[in-house]
C-alpha atoms as one frame of an Amber mdcrd trajectory, in Angstrom:
protein
  22.475  63.250 -42.863  19.868  62.076 -45.345  16.394  63.255 -44.440  13.142
  61.395 -44.887  11.942  63.999 -47.439  14.975  63.410 -49.668  14.256  59.655
 -49.664  10.606  60.270 -50.519  11.547  62.563 -53.397  13.601  59.854 -55.091
  10.581  57.491 -55.279   8.628  57.350 -58.509   5.033  58.573 -58.390   2.197
  56.032 -58.329   0.161  55.415 -61.454  -2.847  57.644 -61.877  -5.361  54.771
 -61.611  -3.916  53.755 -58.255  -3.129  57.195 -57.016  -6.041  58.750 -55.293
  -8.263  55.637 -55.494  -7.220  54.315 -52.120  -8.061  56.184 -48.962  -5.225
  57.318 -46.836  -4.707  55.495 -43.602  -4.154  57.511 -40.479  -0.516  58.446
 -40.013   1.301  56.427 -37.418   2.351  58.058 -34.228   5.883  59.529 -34.354
   8.532  57.343 -32.874  10.994  58.481 -30.273  14.305  59.655 -31.727  17.304
  57.396 -31.393  20.541  59.413 -31.933  22.629  56.271 -32.502  20.272  55.016
 -35.205  20.293  58.425 -36.941  24.089  58.426 -36.994  24.073  54.964 -38.629
  21.633  56.133 -41.290  23.738  59.207 -41.950  26.917  57.210 -42.447  25.220
  54.713 -44.824  25.800  55.280 -48.584  22.884  56.765 -50.562  20.629  54.228
 -52.257  21.176  53.571 -55.961  18.669  55.148 -58.372  16.027  52.799 -59.642
  16.569  51.137 -62.992  13.946  52.127 -65.572  11.256  49.496 -65.891  12.251
  47.681 -62.760   9.220  48.866 -60.821   6.908  47.760 -63.614   8.541  44.315
 -63.707   8.457  43.755 -59.997   5.027  45.133 -59.359   3.584  47.858 -57.293
   5.986  50.283 -55.640   5.768  50.341 -51.873   3.622  53.157 -50.717   4.998
  55.929 -48.647   4.715  55.855 -44.932   1.218  56.673 -43.871  -0.367  55.470
 -47.173  -2.260  52.213 -47.897  -2.660  50.754 -51.330  -6.046  50.353 -52.884
  -5.666  46.565 -53.032  -4.973  46.419 -49.286  -7.827  48.773 -48.509 -10.373
  46.835 -50.589 -12.793  44.915 -48.211 -12.294  41.145 -48.272 -15.221  38.624
 -48.097 -15.724  36.939 -44.717 -14.625  33.332 -44.284 -17.360  30.697 -44.248
 -18.856  30.497 -40.811 -17.141  33.674 -39.584 -19.311  36.131 -37.691 -20.741
  38.971 -39.668 -19.753  42.504 -38.789 -16.096  41.862 -37.918 -15.826  41.785
 -34.125 -19.407  40.638 -33.416 -19.730  37.342 -31.524 -21.155  34.388 -33.472
 -24.687  33.368 -32.685 -25.664  29.984 -31.269 -26.914  28.798 -34.659 -23.614
  29.750 -36.281 -21.681  27.822 -33.615 -23.866  24.789 -34.176 -23.202  24.988
 -37.916 -19.467  25.115 -37.284 -19.603  22.068 -34.983 -21.687  20.141 -37.503
 -19.194  20.837 -40.287 -16.252  19.778 -38.067 -17.952  16.537 -37.026 -18.900
  15.766 -40.614 -15.231  15.838 -41.653 -14.407  12.718 -39.517 -14.970   9.118
 -40.503 -18.373   7.610 -39.707 -18.408   5.791 -36.337 -18.095   2.030 -36.354
 -21.467   0.454 -35.532 -21.567  -1.518 -32.302 -21.747  -5.262 -32.528 -25.100
  -6.893 -31.999 -24.784  -9.661 -29.360 -27.636 -11.541 -30.991 -25.643 -11.974
 -34.221 -22.167 -12.876 -33.011 -20.309 -15.130 -30.642 -22.363 -14.277 -27.566
 -25.168 -16.790 -26.933 -27.963 -14.202 -26.689 -31.142 -13.640 -28.626 -33.335
 -10.552 -28.704 -36.829 -10.399 -27.257 -38.838  -7.313 -28.082 -40.580  -5.989
 -24.973 -42.632  -2.833 -24.308 -39.646  -1.400 -22.463 -37.186  -2.088 -25.282
 -35.055  -4.967 -26.583 -34.106  -7.633 -24.067 -31.015  -9.730 -24.681 -31.504
 -13.175 -23.144 -29.536 -16.405 -23.014 -31.369 -19.481 -21.714 -29.975 -23.004
 -21.316 -31.151 -26.117 -19.513 -28.997 -28.486 -17.497 -29.220 -32.238 -17.846
 -30.416 -34.426 -15.010 -26.911 -35.823 -14.477 -25.154 -32.452 -14.581 -22.526
 -31.894 -11.893 -20.241 -29.166 -10.596 -17.155 -31.128  -9.685 -18.371 -34.066
  -7.630 -21.635 -32.422  -6.532 -24.774 -33.125  -8.591 -27.010 -30.179  -9.359
 -30.177 -32.183  -8.840 -29.336 -32.567  -5.131 -30.400 -28.973  -4.610 -33.923
 -29.989  -5.563 -34.165 -32.207  -2.464 -32.329 -29.916  -0.034 -33.906 -29.740
   3.421 -35.190 -26.186   4.013 -35.117 -26.738   7.793 -31.392 -27.536   7.632
 -30.749 -24.498   5.438 -32.635 -22.321   7.914 -30.524 -23.645  10.810 -27.275
 -23.073   8.957 -28.343 -19.565   7.949 -29.662 -18.838  11.481 -32.822 -17.570
   9.786 -36.103 -19.286  10.803 -37.952 -17.637   7.899 -36.272 -20.034   5.458
 -37.689 -23.158   7.113 -41.060 -22.805   5.406 -39.722 -22.096   1.893 -39.968
 -24.485  -1.027 -36.434 -25.005  -2.342 -37.833 -26.230  -5.663 -39.135 -22.710
  -6.267 -35.947 -20.934  -5.175 -34.341 -18.391  -7.497 -30.534 -18.382  -7.676
 -29.129 -14.957  -8.548 -25.715 -13.479  -9.322 -24.757 -10.175 -10.975 -21.753
  -8.757 -12.803 -21.480  -5.008 -12.369 -19.507  -1.987 -13.566 -17.888  -1.629
 -10.137 -17.691  -3.059  -6.655 -18.243   0.125  -4.647 -22.021   0.175  -5.111
 -24.023   3.393  -5.214 -25.988   5.037  -7.999 -23.065   4.959 -10.446 -22.709
   1.180 -10.385 -24.797  -0.704 -12.944 -25.411  -4.478 -13.168 -24.742  -5.278
 -16.828 -25.198  -9.063 -16.566 -27.681 -10.899 -14.329 -27.509 -14.658 -14.021
 -30.588 -16.551 -12.820 -31.305 -20.234 -12.247 -34.361 -22.151 -11.050 -35.569
 -25.695 -10.956 -37.803 -26.833 -13.812 -39.726 -30.038 -12.966 -40.140 -31.467
 -16.428 -38.109 -30.098 -19.285 -39.670 -30.424 -22.707 -36.326 -30.347 -24.521
 -34.436 -33.492 -25.417 -31.073 -34.685 -24.240 -27.916 -34.955 -26.366 -28.958
 -38.361 -27.771 -32.581 -37.441 -28.394 -33.973 -38.900 -25.181 -36.467 -36.769
 -23.260 -34.748 -34.991 -20.424 -36.036 -35.154 -16.870 -35.941 -32.595 -14.104
 -33.230 -29.973 -14.373 -32.251 -26.392 -13.701 -32.785 -23.575 -16.165 -30.013
 -20.980 -16.507 -31.066 -17.557 -17.771 -28.729 -14.604 -18.309 -29.793 -11.034
 -19.041 -27.305  -8.738 -20.785 -27.253  -4.942 -20.765 -26.050  -4.228 -24.297
 -26.007  -0.449 -23.872 -26.113   1.694 -20.779 -29.575   3.141 -20.337 -31.457
   0.017 -21.488 -32.043  -1.423 -18.023 -35.839  -1.322 -17.958 -36.526  -4.625
 -19.798 -33.913  -6.418 -17.668 -35.373  -5.131 -14.401 -38.904  -6.006 -15.463
 -37.890  -9.561 -16.356 -36.117  -9.922 -13.003 -39.251  -8.745 -11.186 -41.270
 -11.411 -13.011 -38.851 -14.132 -11.900 -38.899 -12.916  -8.302 -42.698 -12.895
  -8.176 -42.767 -16.589  -9.038 -40.056 -17.576  -6.537 -40.345 -18.649  -2.907
 -36.875 -17.486  -1.829 -33.653 -15.910  -3.136 -30.290 -17.659  -2.977 -27.140
 -15.590  -3.546 -23.502 -15.444  -2.548 -22.903 -12.148  -0.722 -26.178 -10.904
  -2.148 -27.506  -9.411   1.073 -24.659  -6.915   1.216 -24.161  -6.232  -2.504
 -26.399  -7.690  -5.216 -29.882  -7.039  -3.847 -29.224  -3.500  -2.482 -27.705
  -2.596  -5.861 -30.672  -3.984  -7.785 -33.149  -2.126  -5.578 -31.222   1.074
  -6.289 -31.514   0.467 -10.029 -35.292   0.058  -9.716 -35.465   3.442  -8.020
 -33.182   5.076 -10.610 -35.360   3.756 -13.444 -38.621   4.786 -11.706 -39.876
   1.230 -11.514 -41.747  -0.399  -8.626 -39.382  -2.235  -6.279 -39.117  -6.027
  -6.515 -40.886  -8.170  -3.917 -39.118  -8.860  -0.626 -38.477 -12.607  -0.307
 -36.674 -14.766   2.262 -33.004 -14.577   1.396 -30.407 -17.328   1.824 -26.943
 -15.784   1.563 -24.494 -18.640   1.165 -21.465 -16.571   2.102 -22.503 -16.546
   5.770 -23.163 -20.279   5.740 -19.779 -20.959   4.134 -17.937 -18.859   6.704
 -19.520 -20.804   9.569 -18.997 -24.250   8.072 -15.540 -23.963   6.508 -13.781
 -21.503   8.821 -11.665 -24.219  10.469 -10.521 -25.731   7.171 -10.325 -22.962
   4.557  -8.402 -19.720   4.841 -10.445 -17.988   2.157 -14.131 -18.548   1.509
 -14.627 -16.995  -1.914 -16.963 -18.784  -4.286 -14.095 -19.911  -6.508 -12.222
 -21.264  -3.459 -15.300 -23.229  -2.377 -15.715 -24.539  -5.889 -12.130 -25.801
  -5.818 -11.828 -27.107  -2.238 -15.397 -28.234  -1.504 -16.946 -29.084  -4.866
 -13.751 -30.357  -6.469 -13.824 -28.362  -9.689 -11.024 -26.171 -11.070 -11.911
 -23.413 -13.509  -9.617 -23.251 -16.525  -9.276 -19.939 -18.376 -11.675 -18.146
 -16.063 -11.793 -14.344 -16.135 -10.567 -12.947 -12.784 -13.098 -10.869 -10.922
 -10.860  -7.814 -11.016 -10.876  -7.769 -14.837 -14.634  -7.996 -15.389 -15.205
  -4.242 -15.320 -12.434  -3.637 -17.854 -13.837  -6.335 -20.160 -17.273  -4.733
 -20.216 -15.823  -1.252 -20.763 -13.840  -2.602 -23.712 -16.998  -4.173 -25.126
 -18.879  -0.883 -24.866 -16.119   1.016 -26.668 -15.344  -1.427 -29.436 -18.162
  -3.956 -29.634 -15.631  -6.776 -29.260 -17.753  -9.758 -28.256 -14.783 -11.958
 -27.464 -13.904  -9.708 -24.510 -17.350 -10.308 -22.990 -17.629 -14.014 -23.736
 -15.409 -14.965 -20.778 -17.480 -12.792 -18.429 -20.674 -14.565 -19.496 -19.088
 -17.957 -18.792 -17.793 -16.727 -15.416 -21.277 -15.621 -14.396 -22.827 -18.947
 -15.425 -20.208 -20.869 -13.440 -20.939 -18.800 -10.321 -24.665 -19.505 -10.506
 -24.223 -23.251 -10.994 -21.715 -23.380  -8.122 -24.382 -21.926  -5.817 -26.840
 -24.596  -6.928 -24.311 -27.318  -6.098 -23.518 -25.814  -2.674 -27.188 -25.805
  -1.713 -27.315 -29.514  -2.514 -24.370 -30.120  -0.160 -25.601 -27.950   2.677
 -29.149 -29.278   2.452 -27.981 -32.787   3.430 -24.531 -32.335   4.995 -24.119
 -35.731   6.663 -23.695 -37.645   3.456 -21.802 -35.086   1.397 -19.434 -32.921
   3.451 -15.962 -33.757   4.736 -15.303 -34.434   8.421 -13.844 -30.994   9.098
 -16.831 -29.314   7.478 -19.222 -31.493   9.486 -17.633 -30.066  12.627 -18.529
 -26.585  11.375 -22.092 -27.703  10.671 -22.376 -29.158  14.200 -21.078 -25.956
  15.769 -23.567 -23.899  13.745 -26.466 -26.135  14.759 -25.430 -25.708  18.398
 -25.724 -21.934  17.941 -29.160 -22.454  16.396 -30.295 -24.566  19.365 -30.657
 -27.891  17.513 -28.544 -29.794  20.053 -29.674 -33.322  19.208 -28.922 -32.990
  15.509 -25.710 -31.152  16.355 -24.554 -34.018  18.607 -25.240 -36.519  15.826
 -23.136 -34.584  13.338 -20.372 -33.994  15.895 -20.097 -37.721  16.582 -19.875
 -38.384  12.847 -17.192 -35.724  12.476 -15.071 -37.273  15.244 -15.467 -40.788
  13.846 -14.450 -39.642  10.352 -11.271 -38.004  11.632 -12.384 -34.416  12.020
  -9.505 -33.701  14.398  -9.411 -30.877  16.918 -12.317 -28.986  15.354 -14.587
 -32.025  15.682 -13.593 -32.697  19.314 -14.080 -29.058  20.202 -17.529 -29.016
  18.606 -18.559 -32.218  20.390 -17.283 -30.914  23.724 -19.187 -27.643  23.359
 -22.360 -29.499  22.393 -22.019 -31.898  25.344 -21.541 -28.978  27.714 -24.650
 -27.253  26.279 -26.649 -30.468  26.734 -25.457 -30.857  30.341 -23.334 -33.931
  29.647 -20.323 -32.690  31.653 -18.559 -36.044  31.693 -18.520 -36.141  27.877
 -17.426 -32.522  27.758 -14.592 -33.125  30.221 -13.365 -36.107  28.224 -13.362
 -34.197  24.935 -11.698 -31.123  26.436  -8.959 -33.234  28.059  -8.201 -34.969
  24.768  -8.232 -31.607  23.021  -5.870 -30.027  25.569  -3.401 -32.839  25.011
  -3.556 -32.233  21.256  -3.398 -28.433  20.972  -2.322 -25.505  23.139  -5.455
 -23.383  23.379  -6.185 -21.007  26.291  -9.915 -21.282  25.576  -9.771 -25.049
  26.093  -7.887 -24.571  29.378 -10.610 -22.190  30.499 -13.345 -24.765  29.842
 -11.344 -27.428  31.669 -10.709 -25.133  34.642 -14.448 -24.482  34.954 -15.271
 -28.193  34.871 -12.534 -29.093  37.371 -13.690 -26.358  39.740 -17.464 -26.760
  39.630 -18.026 -30.361  38.452 -15.069 -32.440  39.619 -14.097 -30.033  42.465
 -10.446 -30.699  41.779  -9.268 -27.240  42.832  -5.556 -27.990  42.529  -5.944
 -29.114  38.902  -8.139 -26.113  38.113  -5.577 -23.750  39.692  -2.781 -25.330
  37.670  -4.709 -24.710  34.431  -5.516 -21.154  35.489  -1.842 -20.471  36.188
  -1.004 -21.607  32.620  -3.269 -18.899  31.233  -6.879 -18.873  30.101  -8.794
 -16.939  27.482  -9.932 -14.303  29.959  -8.927 -10.723  30.674  -6.206 -10.432
  33.299  -8.526  -9.130  36.060 -10.833 -12.129  35.553  -7.895 -14.533  35.615
  -6.625 -12.976  38.868 -10.048 -13.354  40.499 -10.284 -16.989  39.362  -6.857
 -17.848  40.763  -7.615 -16.138  44.089 -10.938 -17.953  44.407  -9.340 -21.316
  43.656  -6.610 -20.725  46.279  -9.237 -19.945  48.930 -11.168 -23.087  48.021
  -7.978 -25.095  48.102  -7.048 -23.736  51.532 -10.507 -24.453  52.934 -10.375
 -27.969  51.544  -6.971 -28.533  53.139  -8.170 -27.144  56.484 -11.254 -29.332
  56.473  -9.192 -32.425  55.787  -6.897 -31.590  58.714  -9.869 -31.055  61.044
 -11.318 -34.433  60.110  -8.001 -36.200  60.701  -7.383 -34.677  64.215 -10.145
 -36.535  66.186  -9.090 -39.829  64.664  -5.471 -39.305  65.753  -6.567 -38.435
  69.293  -8.790 -41.462  69.443  -5.896 -43.696  68.535  -3.665 -42.071  71.163
  -6.348 -42.409  73.925  -6.939 -46.093  73.209  -3.281 -46.809  73.729  -3.368
 -45.273  77.246  -6.510 -47.206  78.204  -8.686 -44.103  78.420 -11.957 -43.671
  76.585 -11.799 -41.395  73.540 -14.799 -39.408  74.717 -13.068 -38.546  77.954
 -10.464 -36.468  76.152 -11.166 -32.753  76.234 -12.170 -31.228  72.885  -9.560
 -29.054  71.221 -10.415 -25.423  70.728 -10.994 -24.542  67.069  -8.275 -22.525
  65.395  -9.177 -19.017  64.545  -8.521 -17.633  61.076  -5.012 -16.296  60.888
  -3.509 -18.629  63.449  -0.907 -21.118  62.360
């Protein structure tokens, strides 16, 4: 078996300049003996002697076990940015230097597009709170949304709007100083993380100084102003401009603004440490639309109203569910084309609200028959029975159908005109199968006409009442019907006896009176 010492003896000695110049490394710990490995080493043939000059040609001879060459032991310079002292942790300044060098290796970021210098119709106004990106246009006097003229909103009756909104505070407002408002936001959930990035405003301007398309001076019209949040964190100039517009307005007109837009804007004022905007009377058109169009339209979104009520179809409009993604894409890339459709969508929403106010402010000459029935029903709820009856009559005459007859019957009942109510309810019951209509007819037949048999027949068919109430009504009508039948029999008995007595030659008064029947006797 060849020993380790015999192998070491066959190695050539190191040169004198390398021998002794390098410190010896600590000897490694002895390994555990493996008998099988030792047998393999013993059976292996002895290594061939080195060829003279081979070591010089190849390079340095491997050092013996436990020795380190001088080249390996020589200290190496630290890498740039590495911590001094070997295992010491880098300082904060050293980490910052590393991060700066890594960031500097990448390409310079692409500058964001400036909306004032591209496709977006915005210009920059320098304000004390920062740059404000504004787009302002003016409508012509003959401008329309579908078949509805915008100028009709100027002459809308505030008393009618107050009745339709069921809000008396709107009756004293000047519609010519109303501010129309709509927002596009980074989300629909609300809260502090949702930001309005586009605010659309419109108001009536009684004397535009700009000229029309052919150079003629333009008359009254509405001004459309849009405020764009180019970068997150630059809300202050937008909120200050909005506060200025609100201070000069008499009322706010929105679509679902009471539940979403205005609470969100008030939150943004708080988040930016700005004074809150003034509280103004608020006309939310979504509630008015639900009351007026519920019998005719299945959905009452603003786009649906624009299509079915105003008669305009949007072509190429950005869906509401994609608005957030469009703005996020604009923030990342500066692509103005992605935001151009959102700006047009917001402008269309604001102008649609202006047109709806013109229709609702004078409904008799502008709304369809089915919608007039909804207006009449809403006015009945507001207590304006005379005006409600006028609109209900017009709705029936124009072919408003079941909704118009139902509205006129309810209004007649509220006014005390039970004959008119009975006539309308009877015609309605012949047209549709409605338990609520049968209930109204049963009440009129019982208390007004006193036709208990007819009322009981309607009650047996089912009314819009809970089952205990229906059972009580049927029992009461049967008792009334029995009493009426018993009274009729009692009135007929003396007459029959009088006829029988006259035939025998006796006086009717001489006949003995019959004893009254007690309850329960047949």
